[in-house]
PDBQT receptor file of N, H, CA, C and O in Angstrom, charges set to zero:
ATOM      1  N   MET A   1       5.865   5.252 -16.888  1.00  0.00    +0.000 N 
ATOM      2  CA  MET A   1       7.279   5.596 -17.146  1.00  0.00    +0.000 C 
ATOM      3  C   MET A   1       7.437   6.092 -18.512  1.00  0.00    +0.000 C 
ATOM      4  O   MET A   1       8.423   6.781 -18.772  1.00  0.00    +0.000 OA
ATOM      5  N   TRP A   2       6.486   5.788 -19.505  1.00  0.00    +0.000 N 
ATOM      6  H   TRP A   2       5.686   5.228 -19.294  1.00  0.00    +0.000 HD
ATOM      7  CA  TRP A   2       6.713   6.416 -20.757  1.00  0.00    +0.000 C 
ATOM      8  C   TRP A   2       6.561   7.884 -20.878  1.00  0.00    +0.000 C 
ATOM      9  O   TRP A   2       7.010   8.555 -21.807  1.00  0.00    +0.000 OA
ATOM     10  N   LEU A   3       5.873   8.340 -19.835  1.00  0.00    +0.000 N 
ATOM     11  H   LEU A   3       5.508   7.795 -19.081  1.00  0.00    +0.000 HD
ATOM     12  CA  LEU A   3       5.723   9.829 -19.829  1.00  0.00    +0.000 C 
ATOM     13  C   LEU A   3       7.083  10.553 -19.408  1.00  0.00    +0.000 C 
ATOM     14  O   LEU A   3       7.394  11.664 -19.837  1.00  0.00    +0.000 OA
ATOM     15  N   HIS A   4       7.832   9.829 -18.551  1.00  0.00    +0.000 N 
ATOM     16  H   HIS A   4       7.579   8.926 -18.203  1.00  0.00    +0.000 HD
ATOM     17  CA  HIS A   4       9.119  10.514 -18.258  1.00  0.00    +0.000 C 
ATOM     18  C   HIS A   4      10.070  10.299 -19.409  1.00  0.00    +0.000 C 
ATOM     19  O   HIS A   4      11.005  11.092 -19.520  1.00  0.00    +0.000 OA
ATOM     20  N   TRP A   5       9.940   9.325 -20.272  1.00  0.00    +0.000 N 
ATOM     21  H   TRP A   5       9.180   8.681 -20.182  1.00  0.00    +0.000 HD
ATOM     22  CA  TRP A   5      10.779   9.060 -21.376  1.00  0.00    +0.000 C 
ATOM     23  C   TRP A   5      10.452  10.239 -22.446  1.00  0.00    +0.000 C 
ATOM     24  O   TRP A   5      11.361  10.828 -23.030  1.00  0.00    +0.000 OA
ATOM     25  N   VAL A   6       9.160  10.515 -22.643  1.00  0.00    +0.000 N 
ATOM     26  H   VAL A   6       8.421  10.036 -22.168  1.00  0.00    +0.000 HD
ATOM     27  CA  VAL A   6       8.850  11.682 -23.485  1.00  0.00    +0.000 C 
ATOM     28  C   VAL A   6       9.321  13.006 -22.946  1.00  0.00    +0.000 C 
ATOM     29  O   VAL A   6       9.850  13.854 -23.665  1.00  0.00    +0.000 OA
ATOM     30  N   VAL A   7       9.110  13.155 -21.652  1.00  0.00    +0.000 N 
ATOM     31  H   VAL A   7       8.680  12.466 -21.069  1.00  0.00    +0.000 HD
ATOM     32  CA  VAL A   7       9.510  14.532 -21.129  1.00  0.00    +0.000 C 
ATOM     33  C   VAL A   7      10.968  14.753 -21.171  1.00  0.00    +0.000 C 
ATOM     34  O   VAL A   7      11.396  15.894 -21.348  1.00  0.00    +0.000 OA
ATOM     35  N   LEU A   8      11.841  13.654 -21.007  1.00  0.00    +0.000 N 
ATOM     36  H   LEU A   8      11.493  12.727 -20.863  1.00  0.00    +0.000 HD
ATOM     37  CA  LEU A   8      13.176  13.738 -21.113  1.00  0.00    +0.000 C 
ATOM     38  C   LEU A   8      13.816  13.949 -22.447  1.00  0.00    +0.000 C 
ATOM     39  O   LEU A   8      14.977  14.346 -22.551  1.00  0.00    +0.000 OA
ATOM     40  N   ARG A   9      13.021  13.669 -23.500  1.00  0.00    +0.000 N 
ATOM     41  H   ARG A   9      12.078  13.346 -23.416  1.00  0.00    +0.000 HD
ATOM     42  CA  ARG A   9      13.295  13.863 -24.935  1.00  0.00    +0.000 C 
ATOM     43  C   ARG A   9      12.790  15.006 -25.498  1.00  0.00    +0.000 C 
ATOM     44  O   ARG A   9      13.057  15.235 -26.678  1.00  0.00    +0.000 OA
ATOM     45  N   LEU A  10      11.980  15.907 -24.751  1.00  0.00    +0.000 N 
ATOM     46  H   LEU A  10      11.764  15.721 -23.793  1.00  0.00    +0.000 HD
ATOM     47  CA  LEU A  10      11.405  17.084 -25.267  1.00  0.00    +0.000 C 
ATOM     48  C   LEU A  10      12.449  18.049 -25.619  1.00  0.00    +0.000 C 
ATOM     49  O   LEU A  10      12.245  18.750 -26.611  1.00  0.00    +0.000 OA
ATOM     50  N   PRO A  11      13.557  18.194 -24.947  1.00  0.00    +0.000 N 
ATOM     51  CA  PRO A  11      14.512  19.315 -25.399  1.00  0.00    +0.000 C 
ATOM     52  C   PRO A  11      14.959  19.047 -26.869  1.00  0.00    +0.000 C 
ATOM     53  O   PRO A  11      15.074  20.012 -27.624  1.00  0.00    +0.000 OA
ATOM     54  N   ARG A  12      15.202  17.848 -27.290  1.00  0.00    +0.000 N 
ATOM     55  H   ARG A  12      15.109  17.064 -26.676  1.00  0.00    +0.000 HD
ATOM     56  CA  ARG A  12      15.605  17.543 -28.545  1.00  0.00    +0.000 C 
ATOM     57  C   ARG A  12      14.475  17.798 -29.625  1.00  0.00    +0.000 C 
ATOM     58  O   ARG A  12      14.738  18.361 -30.687  1.00  0.00    +0.000 OA
ATOM     59  N   TRP A  13      13.311  17.394 -29.327  1.00  0.00    +0.000 N 
ATOM     60  H   TRP A  13      13.098  16.937 -28.464  1.00  0.00    +0.000 HD
ATOM     61  CA  TRP A  13      12.211  17.616 -30.222  1.00  0.00    +0.000 C 
ATOM     62  C   TRP A  13      11.731  18.952 -30.454  1.00  0.00    +0.000 C 
ATOM     63  O   TRP A  13      11.442  19.342 -31.585  1.00  0.00    +0.000 OA
ATOM     64  N   LEU A  14      11.620  19.790 -29.251  1.00  0.00    +0.000 N 
ATOM     65  H   LEU A  14      11.855  19.474 -28.332  1.00  0.00    +0.000 HD
ATOM     66  CA  LEU A  14      11.105  21.114 -29.359  1.00  0.00    +0.000 C 
ATOM     67  C   LEU A  14      12.105  22.173 -29.083  1.00  0.00    +0.000 C 
ATOM     68  O   LEU A  14      11.772  23.352 -28.968  1.00  0.00    +0.000 OA
ATOM     69  N   GLU A  15      13.401  21.736 -28.970  1.00  0.00    +0.000 N 
ATOM     70  H   GLU A  15      13.672  20.778 -29.064  1.00  0.00    +0.000 HD
ATOM     71  CA  GLU A  15      14.558  22.604 -28.680  1.00  0.00    +0.000 C 
ATOM     72  C   GLU A  15      14.133  23.625 -27.538  1.00  0.00    +0.000 C 
ATOM     73  O   GLU A  15      14.164  24.854 -27.598  1.00  0.00    +0.000 OA
ATOM     74  N   LEU A  16      13.708  22.774 -26.432  1.00  0.00    +0.000 N 
ATOM     75  H   LEU A  16      13.683  21.776 -26.383  1.00  0.00    +0.000 HD
ATOM     76  CA  LEU A  16      13.432  23.641 -25.195  1.00  0.00    +0.000 C 
ATOM     77  C   LEU A  16      14.739  23.497 -24.347  1.00  0.00    +0.000 C 
ATOM     78  O   LEU A  16      15.505  22.550 -24.528  1.00  0.00    +0.000 OA
ATOM     79  N   PRO A  17      14.959  24.446 -23.440  1.00  0.00    +0.000 N 
ATOM     80  CA  PRO A  17      16.019  24.330 -22.478  1.00  0.00    +0.000 C 
ATOM     81  C   PRO A  17      15.764  23.240 -21.616  1.00  0.00    +0.000 C 
ATOM     82  O   PRO A  17      14.609  23.018 -21.253  1.00  0.00    +0.000 OA
ATOM     83  N   GLU A  18      16.847  22.429 -21.192  1.00  0.00    +0.000 N 
ATOM     84  H   GLU A  18      17.785  22.610 -21.487  1.00  0.00    +0.000 HD
ATOM     85  CA  GLU A  18      16.704  21.250 -20.391  1.00  0.00    +0.000 C 
ATOM     86  C   GLU A  18      16.111  21.552 -19.040  1.00  0.00    +0.000 C 
ATOM     87  O   GLU A  18      15.336  20.753 -18.514  1.00  0.00    +0.000 OA
ATOM     88  N   ALA A  19      16.502  22.845 -18.384  1.00  0.00    +0.000 N 
ATOM     89  H   ALA A  19      17.131  23.494 -18.811  1.00  0.00    +0.000 HD
ATOM     90  CA  ALA A  19      15.975  23.125 -17.185  1.00  0.00    +0.000 C 
ATOM     91  C   ALA A  19      14.357  23.245 -17.184  1.00  0.00    +0.000 C 
ATOM     92  O   ALA A  19      13.721  22.892 -16.190  1.00  0.00    +0.000 OA
ATOM     93  N   MET A  20      13.775  23.715 -18.244  1.00  0.00    +0.000 N 
ATOM     94  H   MET A  20      14.291  24.002 -19.051  1.00  0.00    +0.000 HD
ATOM     95  CA  MET A  20      12.356  23.723 -18.381  1.00  0.00    +0.000 C 
ATOM     96  C   MET A  20      11.760  22.355 -18.437  1.00  0.00    +0.000 C 
ATOM     97  O   MET A  20      10.650  22.145 -17.949  1.00  0.00    +0.000 OA
ATOM     98  N   CYS A  21      12.487  21.381 -19.037  1.00  0.00    +0.000 N 
ATOM     99  H   CYS A  21      13.389  21.551 -19.433  1.00  0.00    +0.000 HD
ATOM    100  CA  CYS A  21      11.954  20.064 -19.134  1.00  0.00    +0.000 C 
ATOM    101  C   CYS A  21      12.015  19.450 -17.769  1.00  0.00    +0.000 C 
ATOM    102  O   CYS A  21      11.104  18.718 -17.381  1.00  0.00    +0.000 OA
ATOM    103  N   THR A  22      13.102  19.736 -17.000  1.00  0.00    +0.000 N 
ATOM    104  H   THR A  22      13.842  20.330 -17.316  1.00  0.00    +0.000 HD
ATOM    105  CA  THR A  22      13.314  19.126 -15.701  1.00  0.00    +0.000 C 
ATOM    106  C   THR A  22      12.153  19.644 -14.820  1.00  0.00    +0.000 C 
ATOM    107  O   THR A  22      11.528  18.873 -14.093  1.00  0.00    +0.000 OA
ATOM    108  N   GLY A  23      11.893  20.890 -14.893  1.00  0.00    +0.000 N 
ATOM    109  H   GLY A  23      12.401  21.517 -15.484  1.00  0.00    +0.000 HD
ATOM    110  CA  GLY A  23      10.693  21.479 -14.222  1.00  0.00    +0.000 C 
ATOM    111  C   GLY A  23       9.379  20.855 -14.561  1.00  0.00    +0.000 C 
ATOM    112  O   GLY A  23       8.556  20.586 -13.686  1.00  0.00    +0.000 OA
ATOM    113  N   LEU A  24       9.179  20.623 -15.844  1.00  0.00    +0.000 N 
ATOM    114  H   LEU A  24       9.848  20.842 -16.554  1.00  0.00    +0.000 HD
ATOM    115  CA  LEU A  24       7.978  19.986 -16.324  1.00  0.00    +0.000 C 
ATOM    116  C   LEU A  24       7.914  18.534 -15.743  1.00  0.00    +0.000 C 
ATOM    117  O   LEU A  24       6.866  18.060 -15.305  1.00  0.00    +0.000 OA
ATOM    118  N   LEU A  25       9.054  17.891 -15.766  1.00  0.00    +0.000 N 
ATOM    119  H   LEU A  25       9.905  18.277 -16.121  1.00  0.00    +0.000 HD
ATOM    120  CA  LEU A  25       8.990  16.431 -15.256  1.00  0.00    +0.000 C 
ATOM    121  C   LEU A  25       8.669  16.480 -13.655  1.00  0.00    +0.000 C 
ATOM    122  O   LEU A  25       7.883  15.673 -13.159  1.00  0.00    +0.000 OA
ATOM    123  N   PHE A  26       9.288  17.417 -12.927  1.00  0.00    +0.000 N 
ATOM    124  H   PHE A  26       9.927  18.073 -13.330  1.00  0.00    +0.000 HD
ATOM    125  CA  PHE A  26       8.997  17.600 -11.582  1.00  0.00    +0.000 C 
ATOM    126  C   PHE A  26       7.511  17.940 -11.298  1.00  0.00    +0.000 C 
ATOM    127  O   PHE A  26       6.889  17.403 -10.381  1.00  0.00    +0.000 OA
ATOM    128  N   THR A  27       7.030  18.769 -12.052  1.00  0.00    +0.000 N 
ATOM    129  H   THR A  27       7.535  19.205 -12.797  1.00  0.00    +0.000 HD
ATOM    130  CA  THR A  27       5.556  19.125 -11.970  1.00  0.00    +0.000 C 
ATOM    131  C   THR A  27       4.651  17.997 -12.304  1.00  0.00    +0.000 C 
ATOM    132  O   THR A  27       3.634  17.835 -11.629  1.00  0.00    +0.000 OA
ATOM    133  N   VAL A  28       4.920  17.252 -13.234  1.00  0.00    +0.000 N 
ATOM    134  H   VAL A  28       5.746  17.384 -13.783  1.00  0.00    +0.000 HD
ATOM    135  CA  VAL A  28       4.254  16.018 -13.615  1.00  0.00    +0.000 C 
ATOM    136  C   VAL A  28       4.242  14.912 -12.546  1.00  0.00    +0.000 C 
ATOM    137  O   VAL A  28       3.227  14.254 -12.318  1.00  0.00    +0.000 OA
ATOM    138  N   LEU A  29       5.397  14.733 -11.905  1.00  0.00    +0.000 N 
ATOM    139  H   LEU A  29       6.221  15.267 -12.090  1.00  0.00    +0.000 HD
ATOM    140  CA  LEU A  29       5.624  13.789 -10.854  1.00  0.00    +0.000 C 
ATOM    141  C   LEU A  29       4.904  14.215  -9.649  1.00  0.00    +0.000 C 
ATOM    142  O   LEU A  29       4.203  13.428  -9.013  1.00  0.00    +0.000 OA
ATOM    143  N   LEU A  30       5.059  15.415  -9.332  1.00  0.00    +0.000 N 
ATOM    144  H   LEU A  30       5.628  16.054  -9.849  1.00  0.00    +0.000 HD
ATOM    145  CA  LEU A  30       4.346  16.005  -7.966  1.00  0.00    +0.000 C 
ATOM    146  C   LEU A  30       2.935  15.938  -8.222  1.00  0.00    +0.000 C 
ATOM    147  O   LEU A  30       2.271  15.394  -7.340  1.00  0.00    +0.000 OA
ATOM    148  N   SER A  31       2.257  16.420  -9.355  1.00  0.00    +0.000 N 
ATOM    149  H   SER A  31       2.797  16.862 -10.072  1.00  0.00    +0.000 HD
ATOM    150  CA  SER A  31       0.812  16.213  -9.591  1.00  0.00    +0.000 C 
ATOM    151  C   SER A  31       0.299  14.766  -9.426  1.00  0.00    +0.000 C 
ATOM    152  O   SER A  31      -0.771  14.481  -8.888  1.00  0.00    +0.000 OA
ATOM    153  N   THR A  32       1.193  13.870  -9.955  1.00  0.00    +0.000 N 
ATOM    154  H   THR A  32       2.062  14.102 -10.392  1.00  0.00    +0.000 HD
ATOM    155  CA  THR A  32       0.671  12.536 -10.004  1.00  0.00    +0.000 C 
ATOM    156  C   THR A  32       0.698  12.017  -8.521  1.00  0.00    +0.000 C 
ATOM    157  O   THR A  32      -0.264  11.357  -8.129  1.00  0.00    +0.000 OA
ATOM    158  N   ILE A  33       1.701  12.267  -7.712  1.00  0.00    +0.000 N 
ATOM    159  H   ILE A  33       2.483  12.803  -8.031  1.00  0.00    +0.000 HD
ATOM    160  CA  ILE A  33       1.773  11.877  -6.423  1.00  0.00    +0.000 C 
ATOM    161  C   ILE A  33       0.581  12.505  -5.632  1.00  0.00    +0.000 C 
ATOM    162  O   ILE A  33      -0.005  11.810  -4.803  1.00  0.00    +0.000 OA
ATOM    163  N   LEU A  34       0.222  13.730  -5.848  1.00  0.00    +0.000 N 
ATOM    164  H   LEU A  34       0.698  14.295  -6.522  1.00  0.00    +0.000 HD
ATOM    165  CA  LEU A  34      -0.813  14.401  -5.106  1.00  0.00    +0.000 C 
ATOM    166  C   LEU A  34      -2.170  13.803  -5.517  1.00  0.00    +0.000 C 
ATOM    167  O   LEU A  34      -3.010  13.592  -4.643  1.00  0.00    +0.000 OA
ATOM    168  N   MET A  35      -2.413  13.533  -6.754  1.00  0.00    +0.000 N 
ATOM    169  H   MET A  35      -1.731  13.705  -7.464  1.00  0.00    +0.000 HD
ATOM    170  CA  MET A  35      -3.591  12.944  -7.205  1.00  0.00    +0.000 C 
ATOM    171  C   MET A  35      -3.787  11.480  -6.579  1.00  0.00    +0.000 C 
ATOM    172  O   MET A  35      -4.887  11.183  -6.112  1.00  0.00    +0.000 OA
ATOM    173  N   LEU A  36      -2.706  10.546  -6.566  1.00  0.00    +0.000 N 
ATOM    174  H   LEU A  36      -1.813  10.786  -6.946  1.00  0.00    +0.000 HD
ATOM    175  CA  LEU A  36      -2.816   9.327  -5.960  1.00  0.00    +0.000 C 
ATOM    176  C   LEU A  36      -3.145   9.535  -4.364  1.00  0.00    +0.000 C 
ATOM    177  O   LEU A  36      -3.899   8.789  -3.739  1.00  0.00    +0.000 OA
ATOM    178  N   LEU A  37      -2.574  10.480  -3.897  1.00  0.00    +0.000 N 
ATOM    179  H   LEU A  37      -1.962  11.086  -4.405  1.00  0.00    +0.000 HD
ATOM    180  CA  LEU A  37      -2.771  10.679  -2.382  1.00  0.00    +0.000 C 
ATOM    181  C   LEU A  37      -4.275  11.090  -2.146  1.00  0.00    +0.000 C 
ATOM    182  O   LEU A  37      -4.921  10.610  -1.214  1.00  0.00    +0.000 OA
ATOM    183  N   ALA A  38      -4.814  12.025  -3.056  1.00  0.00    +0.000 N 
ATOM    184  H   ALA A  38      -4.289  12.415  -3.813  1.00  0.00    +0.000 HD
ATOM    185  CA  ALA A  38      -6.080  12.314  -2.934  1.00  0.00    +0.000 C 
ATOM    186  C   ALA A  38      -7.219  11.218  -3.068  1.00  0.00    +0.000 C 
ATOM    187  O   ALA A  38      -8.252  11.144  -2.402  1.00  0.00    +0.000 OA
ATOM    188  N   LEU A  39      -6.807  10.423  -4.040  1.00  0.00    +0.000 N 
ATOM    189  H   LEU A  39      -5.968  10.483  -4.581  1.00  0.00    +0.000 HD
ATOM    190  CA  LEU A  39      -7.589   9.086  -4.253  1.00  0.00    +0.000 C 
ATOM    191  C   LEU A  39      -7.645   8.238  -3.003  1.00  0.00    +0.000 C 
ATOM    192  O   LEU A  39      -8.702   7.801  -2.547  1.00  0.00    +0.000 OA
ATOM    193  N   TYR A  40      -6.311   8.001  -2.409  1.00  0.00    +0.000 N 
ATOM    194  H   TYR A  40      -5.453   8.356  -2.780  1.00  0.00    +0.000 HD
ATOM    195  CA  TYR A  40      -6.214   7.207  -1.264  1.00  0.00    +0.000 C 
ATOM    196  C   TYR A  40      -7.055   7.809  -0.170  1.00  0.00    +0.000 C 
ATOM    197  O   TYR A  40      -7.833   7.094   0.461  1.00  0.00    +0.000 OA
ATOM    198  N   ILE A  41      -6.933   9.073   0.078  1.00  0.00    +0.000 N 
ATOM    199  H   ILE A  41      -6.301   9.655  -0.435  1.00  0.00    +0.000 HD
ATOM    200  CA  ILE A  41      -7.787   9.729   1.161  1.00  0.00    +0.000 C 
ATOM    201  C   ILE A  41      -9.246   9.572   0.953  1.00  0.00    +0.000 C 
ATOM    202  O   ILE A  41     -10.040   9.365   1.871  1.00  0.00    +0.000 OA
ATOM    203  N   ARG A  42      -9.553   9.678  -0.273  1.00  0.00    +0.000 N 
ATOM    204  H   ARG A  42      -8.908   9.846  -1.018  1.00  0.00    +0.000 HD
ATOM    205  CA  ARG A  42     -11.105   9.649  -0.551  1.00  0.00    +0.000 C 
ATOM    206  C   ARG A  42     -11.492   8.206  -0.201  1.00  0.00    +0.000 C 
ATOM    207  O   ARG A  42     -12.531   8.049   0.441  1.00  0.00    +0.000 OA
ATOM    208  N   GLU A  43     -10.779   7.155  -0.549  1.00  0.00    +0.000 N 
ATOM    209  H   GLU A  43      -9.935   7.283  -1.070  1.00  0.00    +0.000 HD
ATOM    210  CA  GLU A  43     -11.128   5.819  -0.436  1.00  0.00    +0.000 C 
ATOM    211  C   GLU A  43     -11.098   5.462   1.087  1.00  0.00    +0.000 C 
ATOM    212  O   GLU A  43     -11.929   4.703   1.588  1.00  0.00    +0.000 OA
ATOM    213  N   LEU A  44     -10.081   6.061   1.797  1.00  0.00    +0.000 N 
ATOM    214  H   LEU A  44      -9.406   6.677   1.390  1.00  0.00    +0.000 HD
ATOM    215  CA  LEU A  44     -10.097   5.938   3.248  1.00  0.00    +0.000 C 
ATOM    216  C   LEU A  44     -11.338   6.498   3.937  1.00  0.00    +0.000 C 
ATOM    217  O   LEU A  44     -11.942   5.876   4.811  1.00  0.00    +0.000 OA
ATOM    218  N   GLU A  45     -11.684   7.705   3.496  1.00  0.00    +0.000 N 
ATOM    219  H   GLU A  45     -11.194   8.210   2.786  1.00  0.00    +0.000 HD
ATOM    220  CA  GLU A  45     -12.962   8.250   4.006  1.00  0.00    +0.000 C 
ATOM    221  C   GLU A  45     -14.127   7.459   3.768  1.00  0.00    +0.000 C 
ATOM    222  O   GLU A  45     -14.964   7.300   4.657  1.00  0.00    +0.000 OA
ATOM    223  N   HIS A  46     -14.251   6.909   2.538  1.00  0.00    +0.000 N 
ATOM    224  H   HIS A  46     -13.571   7.039   1.816  1.00  0.00    +0.000 HD
ATOM    225  CA  HIS A  46     -15.393   6.192   2.121  1.00  0.00    +0.000 C 
ATOM    226  C   HIS A  46     -15.500   4.944   3.092  1.00  0.00    +0.000 C 
ATOM    227  O   HIS A  46     -16.544   4.703   3.698  1.00  0.00    +0.000 OA
ATOM    228  N   ASP A  47     -14.313   4.133   3.212  1.00  0.00    +0.000 N 
ATOM    229  H   ASP A  47     -13.465   4.329   2.720  1.00  0.00    +0.000 HD
ATOM    230  CA  ASP A  47     -14.385   2.996   4.027  1.00  0.00    +0.000 C 
ATOM    231  C   ASP A  47     -14.751   3.383   5.488  1.00  0.00    +0.000 C 
ATOM    232  O   ASP A  47     -15.492   2.631   6.121  1.00  0.00    +0.000 OA
ATOM    233  N   MET A  48     -14.314   4.409   5.996  1.00  0.00    +0.000 N 
ATOM    234  H   MET A  48     -13.713   5.019   5.482  1.00  0.00    +0.000 HD
ATOM    235  CA  MET A  48     -14.563   4.923   7.410  1.00  0.00    +0.000 C 
ATOM    236  C   MET A  48     -16.069   5.139   7.509  1.00  0.00    +0.000 C 
ATOM    237  O   MET A  48     -16.681   4.684   8.476  1.00  0.00    +0.000 OA
ATOM    238  N   MET A  49     -16.694   5.824   6.532  1.00  0.00    +0.000 N 
ATOM    239  H   MET A  49     -16.197   6.193   5.747  1.00  0.00    +0.000 HD
ATOM    240  CA  MET A  49     -18.168   6.054   6.554  1.00  0.00    +0.000 C 
ATOM    241  C   MET A  49     -18.934   4.730   6.456  1.00  0.00    +0.000 C 
ATOM    242  O   MET A  49     -20.051   4.634   6.964  1.00  0.00    +0.000 OA
ATOM    243  N   LEU A  50     -18.348   3.696   5.803  1.00  0.00    +0.000 N 
ATOM    244  H   LEU A  50     -17.440   3.774   5.390  1.00  0.00    +0.000 HD
ATOM    245  CA  LEU A  50     -19.176   2.458   5.586  1.00  0.00    +0.000 C 
ATOM    246  C   LEU A  50     -19.156   1.736   7.015  1.00  0.00    +0.000 C 
ATOM    247  O   LEU A  50     -20.122   1.120   7.464  1.00  0.00    +0.000 OA
ATOM    248  N   LYS A  51     -17.944   1.889   7.665  1.00  0.00    +0.000 N 
ATOM    249  H   LYS A  51     -17.159   2.390   7.301  1.00  0.00    +0.000 HD
ATOM    250  CA  LYS A  51     -17.864   1.141   8.893  1.00  0.00    +0.000 C 
ATOM    251  C   LYS A  51     -18.499   1.725  10.024  1.00  0.00    +0.000 C 
ATOM    252  O   LYS A  51     -18.897   1.003  10.938  1.00  0.00    +0.000 OA
ATOM    253  N   SER A  52     -18.639   3.000  10.057  1.00  0.00    +0.000 N 
ATOM    254  H   SER A  52     -18.316   3.587   9.314  1.00  0.00    +0.000 HD
ATOM    255  CA  SER A  52     -19.383   3.773  11.129  1.00  0.00    +0.000 C 
ATOM    256  C   SER A  52     -20.307   4.769  10.476  1.00  0.00    +0.000 C 
ATOM    257  O   SER A  52     -19.912   5.880  10.123  1.00  0.00    +0.000 OA
ATOM    258  N   PRO A  53     -21.579   4.337  10.318  1.00  0.00    +0.000 N 
ATOM    259  CA  PRO A  53     -22.445   5.367   9.486  1.00  0.00    +0.000 C 
ATOM    260  C   PRO A  53     -22.875   6.653  10.423  1.00  0.00    +0.000 C 
ATOM    261  O   PRO A  53     -23.285   7.677   9.878  1.00  0.00    +0.000 OA
ATOM    262  N   HIS A  54     -22.770   6.562  11.767  1.00  0.00    +0.000 N 
ATOM    263  H   HIS A  54     -22.437   5.730  12.210  1.00  0.00    +0.000 HD
ATOM    264  CA  HIS A  54     -23.081   7.769  12.481  1.00  0.00    +0.000 C 
ATOM    265  C   HIS A  54     -22.051   8.845  12.351  1.00  0.00    +0.000 C 
ATOM    266  O   HIS A  54     -22.248   9.975  12.797  1.00  0.00    +0.000 OA
ATOM    267  N   LEU A  55     -21.009   8.511  11.770  1.00  0.00    +0.000 N 
ATOM    268  H   LEU A  55     -20.849   7.593  11.407  1.00  0.00    +0.000 HD
ATOM    269  CA  LEU A  55     -19.910   9.677  11.441  1.00  0.00    +0.000 C 
ATOM    270  C   LEU A  55     -20.411  10.467  10.273  1.00  0.00    +0.000 C 
ATOM    271  O   LEU A  55     -19.970  11.605  10.116  1.00  0.00    +0.000 OA
ATOM    272  N   SER A  56     -21.281   9.979   9.446  1.00  0.00    +0.000 N 
ATOM    273  H   SER A  56     -21.639   9.054   9.573  1.00  0.00    +0.000 HD
ATOM    274  CA  SER A  56     -21.649  10.766   8.245  1.00  0.00    +0.000 C 
ATOM    275  C   SER A  56     -22.556  11.860   8.519  1.00  0.00    +0.000 C 
ATOM    276  O   SER A  56     -22.844  12.674   7.642  1.00  0.00    +0.000 OA
ATOM    277  N   LYS A  57     -23.082  11.928   9.859  1.00  0.00    +0.000 N 
ATOM    278  H   LYS A  57     -22.848  11.267  10.572  1.00  0.00    +0.000 HD
ATOM    279  CA  LYS A  57     -23.970  13.057  10.043  1.00  0.00    +0.000 C 
ATOM    280  C   LYS A  57     -23.257  14.476  10.194  1.00  0.00    +0.000 C 
ATOM    281  O   LYS A  57     -23.851  15.552  10.121  1.00  0.00    +0.000 OA
ATOM    282  N   PHE A  58     -21.856  14.307  10.422  1.00  0.00    +0.000 N 
ATOM    283  H   PHE A  58     -21.373  13.433  10.482  1.00  0.00    +0.000 HD
ATOM    284  CA  PHE A  58     -21.127  15.520  10.610  1.00  0.00    +0.000 C 
ATOM    285  C   PHE A  58     -20.892  16.110   9.299  1.00  0.00    +0.000 C 
ATOM    286  O   PHE A  58     -20.276  17.171   9.201  1.00  0.00    +0.000 OA
TER     287      PHE A  58
């Protein structure tokens, strides 16, 4: 949550347009969600390989 606070205050600190900071916040949120999804999928694949070792041949 602190990152959102920093991004929302960037326009005042760096005198950037608010639209640019909104885009930056959207990018940060999207990349965070995608990273968490990738970690979840990796864990899921790892669990599936441990449960059925014959699938790891593919």
